[in-house]
C-alpha positions as CSV (number, residue, x, y, z in Angstrom):
1,F,-54.7,4.3,-9.6
2,G,-58.4,6.0,-9.4
3,P,-61.2,5.2,-11.9
4,F,-58.8,3.5,-14.7
5,P,-56.6,0.4,-13.1
6,G,-56.8,-1.7,-15.8
7,F,-55.2,1.1,-18.2
8,C,-52.4,1.4,-15.6
9,M,-51.8,-2.3,-15.1
10,F,-51.3,-2.2,-18.7
11,F,-49.2,0.5,-19.0
12,L,-47.1,-0.8,-16.2
13,I,-46.6,-4.1,-17.6
14,V,-45.7,-2.0,-21.0
15,V,-43.4,-0.5,-19.6
16,L,-41.6,-3.2,-17.5
17,L,-41.5,-5.4,-20.8
18,S,-39.7,-2.4,-22.7
19,T,-37.2,-2.0,-19.8
20,T,-36.3,-5.5,-19.5
21,I,-35.5,-6.6,-23.4
22,P,-32.4,-4.4,-23.6
23,V,-31.3,-5.9,-20.3
24,A,-31.8,-9.1,-21.5
25,S,-29.9,-9.2,-24.6
26,W,-27.3,-7.2,-23.1
27,T,-23.8,-9.6,-23.1
28,P,-20.2,-7.6,-22.3
29,Q,-19.4,-8.0,-26.4
30,T,-22.2,-5.7,-26.7
31,S,-20.4,-2.9,-24.2
32,R,-16.8,-3.2,-26.1
33,T,-18.8,-3.0,-29.3
34,Q,-20.1,0.5,-27.5
35,Q,-16.7,1.2,-26.4
36,T,-15.2,0.7,-30.0
37,C,-17.5,3.1,-31.6
38,R,-16.6,5.7,-28.8
39,L,-12.9,5.4,-29.4
40,L,-13.6,5.5,-33.5
41,G,-15.5,8.7,-32.6
42,L,-13.0,10.5,-30.6
43,W,-10.2,9.5,-33.4
44,V,-12.7,10.9,-36.1
45,R,-13.0,14.2,-33.6
46,Y,-9.5,14.3,-33.0
47,L,-8.6,13.8,-36.6
48,G,-11.4,16.9,-37.4
49,H,-10.9,19.3,-35.0
50,T,-7.3,18.7,-33.4
51,L,-5.9,17.8,-36.8
52,S,-7.7,19.8,-38.6
53,V,-7.9,16.9,-41.6
54,E,-10.9,17.6,-43.7
55,P,-12.8,15.3,-44.0
56,P,-11.8,13.2,-41.1
57,C,-14.8,10.6,-42.3
58,H,-13.2,10.5,-45.8
59,H,-9.8,10.3,-44.4
60,L,-10.7,6.8,-42.2
61,G,-12.3,5.3,-45.2
62,L,-15.6,5.9,-43.5
63,Q,-17.0,7.8,-46.3
64,H,-19.6,5.3,-47.5
65,E,-20.7,4.2,-43.8
66,A,-24.3,6.1,-42.8
67,Y,-22.5,6.6,-39.3
68,C,-19.9,8.8,-40.4
69,L,-20.8,11.5,-43.2
70,S,-18.1,14.8,-43.2
71,A,-16.8,15.4,-39.5
72,A,-19.9,13.8,-37.7
73,F,-20.1,10.5,-35.9
74,D,-23.2,9.3,-34.7
75,E,-22.0,6.2,-32.3
76,V,-25.4,5.0,-31.7
77,A,-25.7,4.1,-35.6
78,C,-22.1,2.3,-35.7
79,V,-23.2,0.5,-32.4
80,A,-26.0,-0.7,-34.5
81,A,-24.2,-1.4,-37.7
82,G,-22.7,-4.3,-35.6
83,D,-19.6,-4.7,-37.9
84,S,-17.1,-4.4,-34.9
85,D,-14.6,-6.4,-36.5
86,R,-14.7,-3.4,-39.1
87,A,-14.7,-0.6,-36.3
88,Q,-11.7,-2.2,-34.7
89,A,-9.9,-2.0,-38.1
90,V,-11.2,1.5,-38.7
91,R,-9.5,2.2,-35.3
92,Q,-5.8,0.9,-36.1
93,N,-6.0,2.8,-39.3
94,A,-6.9,6.2,-37.4
95,I,-3.8,5.4,-35.1
96,L,-1.0,4.7,-38.2
97,R,-2.7,8.0,-39.6
98,V,-1.6,10.4,-36.9
99,E,1.6,8.7,-36.3
100,Q,3.2,11.8,-37.5
101,D,1.3,14.1,-35.6
102,R,1.9,11.7,-32.5
103,T,4.2,14.7,-30.7
104,N,0.5,16.4,-30.6
105,L,-1.3,13.8,-29.3
106,W,0.7,13.3,-26.4
107,N,1.7,16.4,-25.3
108,G,1.6,17.5,-21.9
109,T,1.1,14.1,-20.4
110,C,2.9,12.5,-17.9
111,V,3.0,9.0,-17.0
112,V,3.8,8.2,-13.0
113,T,4.1,6.0,-10.5
114,I,3.9,6.1,-6.8
115,S,6.1,3.6,-4.5
116,S,9.1,3.2,-1.4
117,W,12.8,3.6,-2.0
118,N,13.0,-0.6,-2.2
119,N,10.7,-0.6,-5.0
120,L,13.2,0.9,-7.1
121,G,13.2,-3.0,-9.5
122,F,9.6,-2.5,-9.9
123,V,9.9,0.9,-10.6
124,E,13.1,0.5,-13.3
125,V,11.6,-2.2,-15.3
126,F,8.0,-0.6,-15.5
127,L,9.5,2.6,-16.7
128,R,11.8,1.0,-19.2
129,S,8.6,-0.5,-20.5
130,V,6.5,2.8,-21.0
131,L,9.1,4.9,-22.5
132,Q,9.7,1.9,-25.1
133,H,6.2,1.7,-26.4
134,N,6.1,5.7,-25.9
135,P,8.6,7.6,-27.9
136,R,6.3,10.7,-28.2
137,L,6.0,10.5,-24.5
138,T,7.9,13.6,-22.6
139,C,7.1,13.4,-18.9
140,V,7.5,10.4,-16.5
141,A,7.8,10.9,-13.1
142,W,8.3,8.8,-10.1
143,A,6.6,9.9,-6.2
144,I,8.7,8.8,-3.5
145,A,6.3,7.5,-0.5
146,D,9.1,7.5,1.7
147,N,11.7,9.4,3.5
148,A,13.7,11.4,1.5
149,A,16.4,12.3,3.8
150,M,16.8,9.1,4.9
151,S,20.4,8.2,4.8
152,H,21.4,4.5,3.7
153,P,24.3,3.5,1.1
154,L,21.7,1.9,-1.2
155,L,20.4,5.1,-1.4
156,T,23.4,6.3,-3.3
157,K,23.0,3.5,-6.2
158,V,19.1,4.1,-6.4
159,R,19.9,7.7,-7.1
160,S,22.4,6.0,-9.9
161,R,20.3,4.2,-11.6
162,V,17.6,6.8,-11.8
163,N,20.8,9.1,-13.0
164,M,21.8,6.4,-15.7
165,L,17.8,6.1,-17.2
166,R,17.7,9.9,-17.5
167,T,20.3,9.6,-19.4
168,K,19.4,6.8,-21.8
169,W,15.7,8.8,-22.5
170,Q,17.2,12.4,-22.7
171,R,14.2,13.7,-24.7
172,V,12.5,13.1,-21.3
173,S,11.6,14.9,-18.1
174,F,11.9,12.6,-15.1
175,S,11.3,13.7,-12.0
176,L,11.5,12.2,-8.6
177,I,8.7,13.6,-6.6
178,T,9.4,14.1,-2.7
179,L,7.0,15.0,0.2
180,R,8.9,18.1,-0.2
181,H,7.1,18.7,-3.7
182,L,4.1,17.6,-2.7
183,R,3.8,19.8,0.1
184,R,3.5,22.9,-2.5
185,A,0.2,20.6,-3.1
186,M,-1.3,19.7,0.2
187,K,-3.1,21.9,2.7
188,Y,-1.2,19.8,5.7
189,D,1.9,18.5,6.2
190,P,2.8,15.0,4.4
191,L,4.4,13.8,7.4
192,E,0.6,13.4,9.2
193,L,-0.3,10.4,6.2
194,A,3.5,8.8,6.9
195,F,2.6,8.4,10.4
196,R,-1.4,7.5,10.2
197,Y,-0.9,4.7,7.8
198,T,1.6,1.7,7.2
199,S,4.0,2.1,4.3
200,K,1.3,0.4,1.9
201,E,-1.2,3.0,3.0
202,F,0.8,5.7,2.8
203,N,1.8,4.5,-1.1
204,T,-1.9,5.1,-1.9
205,A,-2.8,7.6,0.7
206,I,-0.7,10.3,-1.4
207,K,-1.7,9.2,-5.0
208,P,-4.6,11.9,-5.2
209,H,-1.7,15.1,-4.0
210,V,0.7,13.2,-6.8
211,F,-2.1,14.2,-9.7
212,T,-2.2,17.9,-8.0
213,Y,1.3,18.3,-8.2
214,L,1.7,17.4,-11.7
215,F,-0.9,19.4,-12.9
216,S,0.0,22.5,-10.7
217,T,3.5,22.3,-12.5
218,G,2.0,22.4,-16.3
219,A,0.5,19.2,-16.7
220,R,-2.8,18.6,-19.0
221,R,-2.8,14.7,-18.9
222,V,-1.9,12.2,-15.9
223,M,-1.6,8.6,-16.1
224,Y,-0.8,6.5,-13.2
225,F,0.2,3.0,-13.1
226,D,1.6,0.7,-10.2
227,P,5.1,-0.2,-10.4
228,D,4.3,-3.5,-10.8
229,C,2.9,-3.3,-14.4
230,I,4.6,-3.7,-17.3
231,L,4.0,-2.3,-21.0
232,Y,3.4,-4.2,-24.3
233,S,2.2,-1.4,-26.5
234,H,1.8,2.0,-27.0
235,L,-0.9,4.4,-24.6
236,D,-2.2,6.0,-27.3
237,E,-5.8,5.5,-27.2
238,I,-5.9,6.6,-23.4
239,A,-4.0,9.5,-24.6
240,L,-6.4,10.4,-27.0
241,M,-9.2,9.4,-24.3
242,L,-7.5,12.2,-22.1
243,H,-8.3,14.7,-24.7
244,W,-12.1,14.8,-23.6
245,R,-11.9,12.5,-20.8
246,S,-11.1,13.9,-17.4
247,F,-11.2,10.3,-15.7
248,V,-10.4,6.9,-17.4
249,V,-10.5,4.1,-15.2
250,T,-10.3,-0.1,-15.8
251,P,-12.7,-2.6,-14.0
252,H,-11.3,-5.5,-12.3
253,E,-13.5,-7.8,-14.5
254,T,-15.9,-7.3,-17.3
255,L,-17.3,-10.7,-16.7
256,D,-18.6,-12.4,-13.9
257,S,-16.2,-14.6,-11.9
258,P,-17.5,-18.7,-11.5
259,E,-19.4,-19.6,-8.6
260,D,-16.4,-22.6,-7.3
261,G,-16.0,-21.3,-4.2
262,K,-12.2,-19.9,-5.2
263,A,-10.8,-16.7,-5.0
264,P,-11.7,-13.8,-6.4
265,A,-15.4,-14.2,-6.6
266,D,-17.9,-11.1,-7.3
267,Y,-18.4,-10.5,-3.9
268,I,-14.9,-9.6,-3.4
269,F,-14.9,-6.9,-6.1
270,L,-18.1,-5.1,-3.9
271,Q,-15.4,-5.1,-1.0
272,A,-12.4,-4.1,-2.6
273,G,-14.1,-1.6,-5.6
274,I,-15.3,-1.9,-9.0
275,F,-12.4,-0.2,-10.8
276,N,-9.0,-1.3,-9.7
277,Y,-6.7,1.7,-9.1
278,G,-3.3,-0.1,-10.2
279,F,-4.3,2.2,-13.3
280,V,-6.1,5.6,-13.3
281,A,-5.5,8.1,-15.7
282,M,-7.3,12.1,-15.0
283,S,-7.0,15.3,-17.2
284,D,-8.1,18.8,-17.1
285,S,-10.5,18.5,-20.1
286,H,-13.2,19.0,-17.5
287,P,-11.2,21.3,-15.0
288,S,-14.4,21.4,-12.3
289,Y,-14.8,18.1,-12.5
290,L,-11.5,17.2,-12.2
291,A,-10.5,20.1,-9.6
292,H,-13.4,18.6,-7.4
293,H,-12.7,15.0,-7.9
294,L,-8.8,15.9,-6.7
295,E,-9.8,17.6,-3.8
296,W,-12.7,15.2,-2.2
297,W,-10.6,12.2,-2.8
298,A,-7.7,13.3,-1.3
299,E,-10.0,14.6,1.8
300,K,-11.2,11.3,1.7
301,L,-7.5,9.4,1.7
302,R,-6.3,11.8,4.3
303,Y,-8.6,10.0,7.2
304,Q,-10.6,6.5,5.4
305,Q,-8.0,4.4,3.2
306,F,-7.2,1.4,5.3
307,N,-7.5,-1.8,4.3
308,R,-10.5,-2.8,5.9
309,M,-12.7,-4.1,3.3
310,Q,-15.5,-5.4,6.2
311,N,-15.9,-1.8,6.7
312,G,-16.5,-1.1,3.2
313,I,-12.8,0.5,2.8
314,F,-9.7,-0.9,0.7
315,Y,-6.9,1.9,-0.1
316,D,-7.8,4.5,-2.5
317,Q,-9.4,2.8,-4.9
318,K,-13.1,1.8,-3.3
319,W,-13.7,5.6,-3.9
320,G,-13.5,5.4,-7.7
321,N,-16.7,3.4,-7.3
322,F,-18.1,7.1,-7.3
323,I,-17.3,8.4,-10.8
324,P,-20.1,7.3,-12.8
325,S,-22.5,8.5,-10.7
326,F,-20.6,11.8,-9.5
327,Y,-19.7,13.2,-13.1
328,P,-21.7,13.1,-16.5
329,R,-21.2,10.7,-18.9
330,N,-18.7,12.6,-21.6
331,A,-16.4,13.1,-18.5
332,Y,-15.2,9.9,-17.9
333,E,-14.2,6.0,-19.5
334,I,-14.6,3.1,-18.4
335,L,-12.0,1.4,-20.2
336,L,-13.3,-2.5,-21.3
337,D,-10.4,-3.5,-23.9
338,P,-9.4,-6.8,-22.4
339,R,-5.8,-5.7,-23.4
340,Y,-5.9,-3.4,-20.8
341,N,-4.9,-4.1,-17.3
342,I,-4.8,-8.4,-17.9
343,A,-4.4,-9.5,-14.0
344,P,-4.7,-12.3,-11.4
345,W,-8.2,-11.4,-11.0
346,N,-9.6,-11.6,-14.5
347,L,-7.8,-14.4,-15.9
348,H,-11.4,-16.4,-15.8
349,Y,-11.7,-15.0,-19.4
350,R,-8.9,-13.4,-20.3
351,G,-6.3,-16.2,-19.6
352,Q,-6.8,-18.5,-22.4
353,H,-6.2,-15.8,-25.1
354,I,-2.8,-14.3,-24.2
355,S,0.1,-15.6,-25.8
356,F,3.7,-14.7,-25.1
357,N,6.6,-14.8,-27.7
358,T,10.0,-15.0,-25.9
359,A,12.0,-13.5,-29.2
360,D,10.5,-10.4,-29.2
361,G,9.1,-9.8,-26.1
362,C,5.4,-9.3,-27.3
363,M,2.3,-10.1,-25.3
364,L,-0.8,-10.6,-27.7
365,Y,-4.4,-11.0,-26.8
366,A,-6.4,-12.8,-29.4
367,G,-3.8,-12.2,-31.7
368,Q,-3.7,-8.3,-30.9
369,P,-0.9,-6.5,-28.8
370,V,-1.7,-6.6,-25.1
371,V,-1.1,-2.8,-23.6
372,F,-0.4,-3.6,-20.5
373,Y,-0.4,-6.7,-17.7
374,H,-0.5,-6.4,-13.9
375,F,1.8,-8.6,-12.1
376,S,0.6,-7.9,-9.0
377,G,1.4,-9.9,-6.3
378,M,4.2,-11.5,-8.3
379,A,6.3,-14.3,-6.0
380,L,9.9,-13.4,-7.2
381,T,11.8,-16.9,-5.2
382,A,8.7,-19.3,-5.3
383,M,9.6,-22.3,-8.3
384,M,7.9,-21.3,-11.5
385,D,6.5,-25.0,-12.2
386,D,2.8,-26.2,-12.8
387,T,1.8,-25.6,-9.6
388,F,2.7,-21.5,-9.6
389,T,-0.3,-19.9,-8.3
390,I,0.3,-16.6,-10.4
391,S,-1.1,-14.3,-7.6
392,P,-1.4,-14.5,-4.0
393,Y,-4.8,-12.9,-5.0
394,Q,-6.3,-15.6,-6.9
395,T,-6.7,-19.6,-5.8
396,R,-8.6,-20.5,-9.4
397,Y,-5.8,-21.0,-11.0
398,S,-2.0,-22.1,-11.7
399,L,0.5,-21.9,-14.9
400,I,-0.3,-25.4,-15.7
401,D,-4.1,-23.9,-16.6
402,F,-2.2,-20.8,-18.5
403,P,0.9,-22.7,-19.6
404,R,1.7,-19.5,-22.4
405,L,1.6,-17.2,-19.6
406,R,4.6,-18.8,-18.0
407,S,7.2,-17.8,-20.2
408,A,5.7,-13.8,-19.5
409,Y,6.3,-14.4,-15.7
410,Q,9.6,-16.0,-16.5
411,D,10.7,-13.2,-18.6
412,Y,9.2,-10.7,-15.9
413,R,11.3,-12.1,-13.6
414,R,14.3,-12.0,-15.5
415,K,13.8,-8.0,-15.9
416,L,13.4,-7.8,-12.3
417,A,16.3,-9.5,-11.6
418,A,18.6,-7.8,-14.2
419,A,17.4,-4.6,-12.4
420,N,18.5,-5.9,-8.9
421,T,15.1,-6.2,-7.3
422,H,16.2,-8.1,-4.6
423,L,19.1,-6.0,-3.4
424,Y,17.0,-2.6,-3.3
425,F,14.6,-4.8,-0.6
426,E,17.4,-4.3,1.7
427,L,16.6,-0.5,1.8
428,P,14.1,0.0,5.4
429,Y,10.9,2.2,5.3
430,G,12.1,5.7,6.5
431,F,9.0,6.3,8.1
432,S,9.3,3.2,10.3
433,F,10.7,4.8,13.7
434,F,10.5,7.9,15.7
435,S,13.2,10.5,15.2
436,N,15.4,8.8,18.1
437,G,15.2,5.7,16.3
438,V,12.3,3.6,17.9
439,P,10.3,1.3,15.7
440,I,6.3,2.7,15.8
441,S,4.4,-0.2,16.4
442,G,0.7,-0.9,14.5
443,W,-1.2,0.3,17.3
444,M,0.4,3.6,17.9
445,R,-0.1,4.5,14.0
446,M,-4.0,3.5,14.4
447,A,-3.8,5.7,17.8
448,Y,-3.0,8.6,16.1
449,A,-5.1,7.9,13.4
450,R,-8.6,7.6,15.5
451,M,-8.1,10.8,16.9
452,S,-10.1,11.7,13.8
453,R,-13.8,11.1,14.0
454,A,-14.0,10.5,10.2
455,T,-11.7,7.3,10.8
456,R,-13.0,6.1,13.9
457,R,-16.2,6.0,11.7
458,V,-14.4,3.3,9.7
459,T,-12.8,1.4,12.4
460,V,-14.7,-0.4,15.5
461,E,-12.1,-1.1,17.9
462,S,-11.9,1.1,21.3
463,D,-10.8,4.8,20.6
464,V,-10.0,5.6,24.2
465,E,-6.2,6.1,23.9
466,S,-6.8,8.3,20.6
467,D,-8.9,10.8,23.0
468,S,-6.3,11.0,25.1
469,L,-3.5,11.8,22.6
470,A,-6.0,14.5,20.8
471,F,-6.5,16.1,24.3
472,Q,-2.3,15.9,25.0
473,L,-0.8,16.3,21.2
474,T,0.6,19.6,20.4
475,V,3.6,18.9,18.4
476,A,3.0,19.1,14.8
477,N,5.9,16.2,13.3
478,P,4.2,12.8,14.8
479,F,7.7,11.3,14.9
480,S,9.1,14.0,17.2
481,T,10.4,12.6,20.6
482,A,9.7,16.3,22.0
483,S,9.5,16.1,25.7
484,Q,5.8,17.5,25.9
485,G,3.0,17.4,23.3
486,S,4.5,14.9,21.4
487,V,2.9,11.4,20.3
488,W,6.1,10.3,21.5
489,S,5.8,11.6,25.3
490,W,2.1,10.9,25.3
491,L,3.4,6.9,25.5
492,F,4.7,7.8,28.8
493,T,2.3,9.5,30.4
494,P,0.2,8.4,33.3
495,L,-3.2,7.7,32.4
496,Q,-4.9,9.3,35.7
497,R,-3.7,12.7,33.7
498,Y,-7.0,12.4,31.8
499,G,-9.4,11.4,34.1
500,G,-12.1,14.3,33.2
501,I,-11.6,12.5,29.5
502,L,-11.1,8.9,30.3
503,H,-11.8,6.3,32.9
504,D,-9.5,6.5,36.6
505,G,-6.2,5.5,35.7
506,I,-5.1,1.3,36.8
507,V,-3.0,1.2,39.6
508,C,-0.6,-1.2,39.6
509,G,1.8,-1.9,42.7
510,G,0.8,1.7,44.0
511,V,1.7,3.7,41.0
512,L,-0.5,4.6,38.0
513,T,0.1,3.2,34.8
514,T,1.0,4.9,31.5
515,N,-0.5,4.8,28.3
516,I,2.1,2.4,27.1
517,V,1.5,0.0,29.8
518,V,-2.5,0.0,29.4
519,K,-2.1,-0.9,25.7
520,L,0.2,-3.3,25.6
521,S,-1.9,-5.0,28.5
522,E,-4.8,-4.5,26.3
523,I,-3.0,-6.5,23.5
524,L,-1.5,-9.2,25.6
525,Q,-4.3,-9.5,27.7
526,L,-3.0,-9.4,30.7
527,D,-5.0,-8.8,33.8
528,L,-3.3,-6.2,35.6
529,T,-4.8,-7.0,39.1
530,H,-2.7,-9.9,39.3
531,P,0.4,-9.1,41.6
532,L,2.9,-10.4,39.4
533,A,1.5,-9.3,35.8
534,C,1.1,-6.0,37.2
535,R,5.1,-5.5,38.3
536,L,6.6,-7.3,35.7
537,V,4.3,-5.8,32.9
538,K,4.9,-2.2,34.8
539,T,8.9,-2.9,34.9
540,I,10.1,-4.8,31.4
541,F,7.4,-4.4,28.9
542,P,6.8,-0.9,28.8
543,H,10.4,-0.6,27.4
544,L,10.4,-3.8,25.4
545,I,7.0,-3.0,23.6
546,A,8.5,-0.5,21.0
547,Y,11.2,-3.4,20.1
548,V,8.7,-6.0,19.4
549,S,7.3,-5.9,16.1
550,P,3.5,-5.5,15.3
551,D,3.5,-9.1,14.5
552,D,5.1,-10.1,17.4
553,L,2.7,-8.6,19.6
554,E,-0.5,-9.8,17.3
555,S,1.1,-13.7,17.7
556,P,-1.8,-15.8,19.8
557,V,1.5,-17.4,20.2
558,L,3.1,-14.9,21.9
559,R,0.6,-14.0,23.5
560,S,-0.5,-17.1,25.3
561,E,3.1,-17.6,26.0
562,V,3.1,-14.3,27.8
563,Q,0.1,-14.9,30.0
564,R,1.2,-18.5,31.0
565,S,4.9,-17.4,32.0
566,L,4.1,-14.6,33.4
567,L,1.6,-15.7,36.0
568,M,3.0,-18.9,36.5
569,S,6.6,-18.3,36.9
570,G,7.6,-14.6,36.5
571,S,10.1,-15.6,33.5
572,M,9.6,-17.0,29.9
573,P,10.5,-21.0,30.1
574,L,14.1,-21.5,28.5
575,N,12.6,-24.1,25.8
576,D,9.8,-22.0,25.0
577,I,11.3,-18.6,24.2
578,D,14.0,-20.7,22.0
579,S,11.3,-22.4,19.8
580,L,9.2,-19.5,19.6
581,C,12.3,-17.3,18.5
582,Q,13.6,-19.8,15.9
583,A,10.1,-20.4,14.7
584,K,9.9,-16.8,13.3
585,Q,12.8,-18.1,10.5
586,A,14.3,-14.2,10.7
587,P,17.2,-13.4,9.5
588,A,19.6,-12.5,12.3
589,P,20.4,-9.4,12.4
590,R,16.6,-8.5,12.0
591,L,15.3,-11.0,15.0
592,P,13.0,-8.7,17.1
593,F,14.7,-7.1,20.1
594,L,12.4,-9.4,22.2
595,C,14.5,-12.8,21.1
596,N,17.2,-10.7,20.5
597,T,17.3,-10.3,24.2
598,I,16.1,-13.3,25.8
599,R,17.1,-16.4,23.6
600,K,19.7,-18.8,24.5
601,G,18.6,-18.3,28.2
602,Q,19.8,-14.6,29.3
603,L,17.4,-12.4,30.2
604,H,19.3,-9.4,29.8
605,A,16.8,-7.0,31.5
606,M,18.6,-3.6,30.3
607,L,15.9,-1.8,30.5
608,L,16.6,1.0,27.9
609,H,16.5,4.2,29.3
610,Q,17.8,5.5,25.5
611,M,14.4,4.9,24.4
612,H,14.2,8.7,25.7
613,S,17.4,9.6,23.8
614,E,17.4,12.1,20.6
615,S,20.4,10.4,19.4
616,P,19.2,8.8,15.9
617,R,18.3,5.3,16.1
618,A,18.9,4.6,19.9
619,H,17.9,1.2,19.6
620,F,20.2,0.0,17.1
621,G,23.1,1.2,19.6
622,I,21.6,-0.8,22.1
623,V,21.4,-4.1,20.6
624,G,25.2,-3.0,19.2
625,A,25.9,-2.6,23.0
626,L,24.3,-6.1,23.5
627,R,26.5,-7.8,20.5
628,R,29.3,-6.2,22.3
629,L,28.4,-7.6,25.6
630,S,28.1,-11.4,24.3
631,K,31.8,-11.3,23.6
632,H,32.3,-11.0,27.3
633,I,29.2,-13.4,28.7
634,A,31.3,-16.3,28.3
635,M,32.3,-15.8,31.5
636,L,28.4,-16.8,32.8
637,Q,28.2,-19.7,30.5
638,G,29.3,-21.9,34.1
639,M,26.0,-20.8,36.1
640,V,23.0,-22.6,36.2
641,R,20.8,-21.9,33.3
642,G,17.9,-19.4,34.1
643,V,17.8,-15.9,33.9
644,T,20.2,-13.5,33.9
645,V,19.5,-9.7,35.6
646,M,21.8,-6.6,34.4
647,G,22.0,-3.2,35.3
648,Y,22.8,0.0,37.1
649,F,21.1,-1.2,40.3
650,P,22.4,1.6,42.7
651,H,20.4,4.4,41.1
652,A,17.2,5.8,42.7
653,L,14.9,5.8,39.5
654,G,14.6,4.1,35.8
655,I,16.6,0.8,35.0
656,A,18.0,0.9,38.6
657,E,14.3,0.6,40.0
658,A,13.3,-1.7,37.1
659,G,16.2,-4.1,37.6
660,R,15.5,-4.3,41.8
661,L,12.1,-5.1,40.6
662,I,12.8,-8.1,39.1
663,Y,15.3,-9.4,41.3
664,Q,12.8,-8.8,44.2
665,A,10.4,-10.8,41.7
666,L,12.8,-13.8,41.5
667,E,13.5,-13.9,44.9
668,V,9.6,-13.9,46.4
669,H,8.0,-16.2,43.5
670,S,10.8,-18.3,42.8
671,P,12.5,-19.5,46.0
672,R,14.7,-21.8,44.8
673,I,16.6,-20.2,42.4
674,E,20.2,-19.2,43.4
675,V,20.7,-15.6,42.8
676,T,24.5,-14.5,42.3
677,A,25.6,-11.0,41.5
678,V,28.5,-10.9,39.3
679,P,29.6,-7.2,38.2
680,V,30.2,-7.1,34.4
681,H,31.8,-4.1,32.3
682,V,32.4,-4.0,28.9
683,P,35.1,-1.3,27.4
684,G,33.7,1.1,25.4
685,S,30.2,0.5,25.9
686,P,27.8,2.7,28.0
687,V,27.0,1.7,31.3
688,F,23.7,0.0,32.4
């Protein structure tokens, strides 16, 4: 500080005091007043510049206000006036003044949602609410984050419901956006994202590409909503903002959460993102900012949009935190009005102000119409009594705390029921299988994802298998089961092939193990140096792994049972596997293959050579064969309960070799077991 330490210290104190005063006096209400005045300024600008109403201040009855003279509006003076109620009233007056010209306000605007086919019920209820409250809207779109080429009887009903909506609202252009459309707006094949991510992750990963596609087809303003939102009023003010703002976002909360040990707490939003991307709107009012953001956001979501809150990643929305720091203040709007995006995570200060009128379906916040409510995590079957917890994303409240919300949730559930929401849940996710019908496990997706260094930066698990996959992969379509260069062929490739990149292959019974065996042994924490574990893993489980759901593989119960039973006796104890399968409480047609084949004491060691078949959904053919076989299994019921090995044993390799190895293992490790050969032939089924 040189020769003037006293002066500099005094100056420093003055600066600190002057900068802390506004912080100390800030309240959430102050911020809302600023937004009210900002919106009022936008209405003045819209009336004067777009509608050529002169003078707009006089037209709004503000000719005597110091902050609105002629066509000039002083936002700072409006805030200083502190008359928030009057500003709100003027806003409503502005909306009424443009009633006859809403077509111009909405021109070039499109509302879109994204989901898989099986969420049609939510999509229909949402779109009905949008079209009901926005009569000047002329464009809505449903982006399908699913396989449009999938064949299923229910898809006919889905398309019929969509056509019904088109017929009812003929004034509206209703688009179904599929991956075929998105390819036009993408630099790579969207199937890459479909394989890399789970269904929910894929839904959010394509969001920037949906925006880009709609802008490329002529839209100038696009509003995105999650399908579990519902509108109770018009979106005029968001449409207005988008005339001058390229980004409109809503925070999860605008008032801090209680520190009561319940969820959510403020730190959760540091992990999940400040803004909730169940709603986000964009426009071309600042073309360069929009283009930059969509390209940057899409590249981030290509590799880094998992649900990994512990690693700083949460789907697509965490990246929205950068908007206020990337772009100037006049390019974005943070919508703080509590009537927008009411959700379970902000009920701690909004819940008490909400009322719902069952007669007209109107929801109010402090006497004003709610614009939209986000029914995130809505349970469709839970008993809606006082203990109903509203959403799995919060533990602080139940309906007894907000009795006026009960009728709103009941009304929403009735709407979903009328749209046959449960019926469409039966639609399978079209990207759950390889092209030959074998299910894709979660670890397979992650092995594919970690080929990217960008993905490995946000995940902490080993990426050895991803290195080997990247070395081999040459087929562009990751769902392909081509014999070479595909993800599928890599699963059955001996590990040693990549000796220069990886460690030497694991030798099991004198034969190198394949990638799928090594990965399975890691998941189940099996020691392949143990002879029996090595032999059984090498023979049985390489073929069963793709048929066991990811939940099965990650289950500590299953893992401990497999370890104990394999290492102790060479087969799962009958009672244990029965109880394990029954505990899953899954509907019979959808039981995991492990339970379908092992339960009731019959270990059908049909080692599934059809896994290499190109026929669609081969595993269903195998399960079907097992069901046909069950009709002829009665002849085995008189035998001592134990292990049944089935297979075409005379063949040299594959299923025959595996069957013989199981047979030998039983003889060696269970000498007291009586081994009986029973020839079985099922008419009309393949010979195993």
